[in-house]
Structures are given as C-alpha cells and as structure tokens.
C-alpha positions in Angstrom: 0.0 0.0 0.0 2.8 2.4 0.8 4.4 1.7 -2.5 1.2 2.6 -4.4 0.9 5.9 -2.4 4.5 6.8 -3.2 4.1 6.0 -6.9 0.8 8.0 -7.1 2.4 10.9 -5.3 5.4 10.9 -7.6 3.2 10.6 -10.7 1.1 13.6 -9.4 4.2 15.7 -8.9 5.5 14.9 -12.4 2.1 15.7 -13.9 1.9 19.0 -12.0 5.4 20.0 -13.1 4.6 19.1 -16.7 1.5 21.3 -16.7 3.3 24.2 -15.0 6.2 23.9 -17.5 3.7 24.0 -20.4 2.1 27.1 -19.0 5.4 28.8 -18.8 6.2 27.8 -22.4 2.9 29.2 -23.6 3.3 32.4 -21.6 6.9 32.8 -22.8 5.7 32.0 -26.3 8.0 33.9 -28.7 10.2 37.0 -28.8 7.2 38.9 -30.3 6.0 41.8 -28.1 8.9 41.4 -25.7 10.6 44.6 -24.8 14.3 44.6 -25.8 17.3 46.8 -25.0 20.8 47.1 -26.3 22.5 48.4 -29.4 19.9 47.0 -31.9 17.0 48.4 -29.9 18.9 51.8 -29.7 19.3 51.8 -33.5 15.5 50.9 -33.9 14.6 53.8 -31.6 16.8 56.2 -33.5 15.3 55.2 -36.8 11.8 55.5 -35.5 12.5 59.0 -34.0 14.0 60.1 -37.3 10.9 58.9 -39.2 8.5 60.6 -36.8 10.4 63.8 -36.6 11.4 63.5 -32.9 9.6 62.6 -29.7 10.4 60.0 -27.1 10.8 56.3 -27.7 8.8 54.7 -24.9 9.5 51.1 -25.7 11.1 48.9 -28.3 9.8 45.4 -29.0 10.3 42.5 -31.4 7.3 42.4 -33.8 5.9 40.4 -36.7 2.8 42.4 -37.6 2.6 43.7 -41.2 6.0 42.2 -42.0 7.8 44.2 -39.4 10.7 43.0 -37.2 10.6 46.0 -34.8 7.9 48.0 -33.1 8.9 51.3 -31.4 6.3 53.1 -29.4 6.9 56.8 -29.9 5.3 59.7 -28.0 5.3 62.6 -30.5 6.0 66.2 -29.5 2.3 66.9 -30.1 1.2 64.4 -27.4 0.0 61.6 -29.7 1.5 58.2 -29.3 2.2 55.9 -32.3 3.7 52.5 -33.0 6.4 52.7 -35.7 6.9 49.3 -37.3 10.3 48.7 -38.9 11.7 46.0 -41.1 15.0 44.2 -40.5 16.9 47.0 -42.2 15.1 49.6 -39.9 13.1 50.9 -42.8 9.5 52.0 -42.2 6.8 49.4 -42.7 3.9 51.4 -41.2 3.0 53.9 -38.5 -0.1 53.2 -36.5 -1.8 55.0 -33.7 -1.0 53.3 -30.4 -4.0 51.1 -29.5 -3.1 51.5 -25.8 -3.1 55.3 -26.0 -5.5 57.0 -23.6 -8.9 58.2 -25.1 -8.0 61.8 -25.0 -4.9 61.2 -27.2 -6.9 59.4 -29.9 -9.8 61.9 -29.9 -12.4 59.5 -28.7 
C-alpha cells in the first residue's frame, strides 16, 4: 500500500510539473511583443524617431505584424502616441496610432 501511495504521489508531482512547464512555455511563447534593450534596440529607436520627426521612444519590441521586425512606441511632441513598425533594415513598414493610448490622445 505504501508503494502505491508513493508511486501515485510521484506521478502527481510529475504531472503538475509538466503542466506548469507547459504554462510557462505558452506564456513565454516567442520573442514577439517582448521589450528589448541594447544596441539593436537603440538603432531601432533612433530610426523611429527620425521617421516621426522626434519625440520620445517609450519602448522597443520585437514584432511580426505587417511584415515588421521591430515596433517602437513613440510619444510625439504633439502628445500623440504611435507605433512605428520597422523591417530588419530599420526601414519604415507602417506607422499606427498606439492602440493602448488614452482616449484623450486618440480623440475618442
């Protein structure tokens, strides 16, 4: 009886660890939408700021929307916030209004 209890307990622990590991893998998913720093992120920020005519780069993320590789959130001098999507060569793919901007910035 003790042997059966030990085996059941060990099997339960293994199953719980497997489920927890799977949840971490799903949560970690991919590099997309993960803030990045470093020299490459600095170059992406500089490119986005040159494209928007200045402002402040709030965040830099890896991205795959619209064929982009980078997404840089830029707060423009006029107070609007946009997402600048760049390709691997840091050329403009698209500029979109930031979907997370407050309602008063989007005019809603």
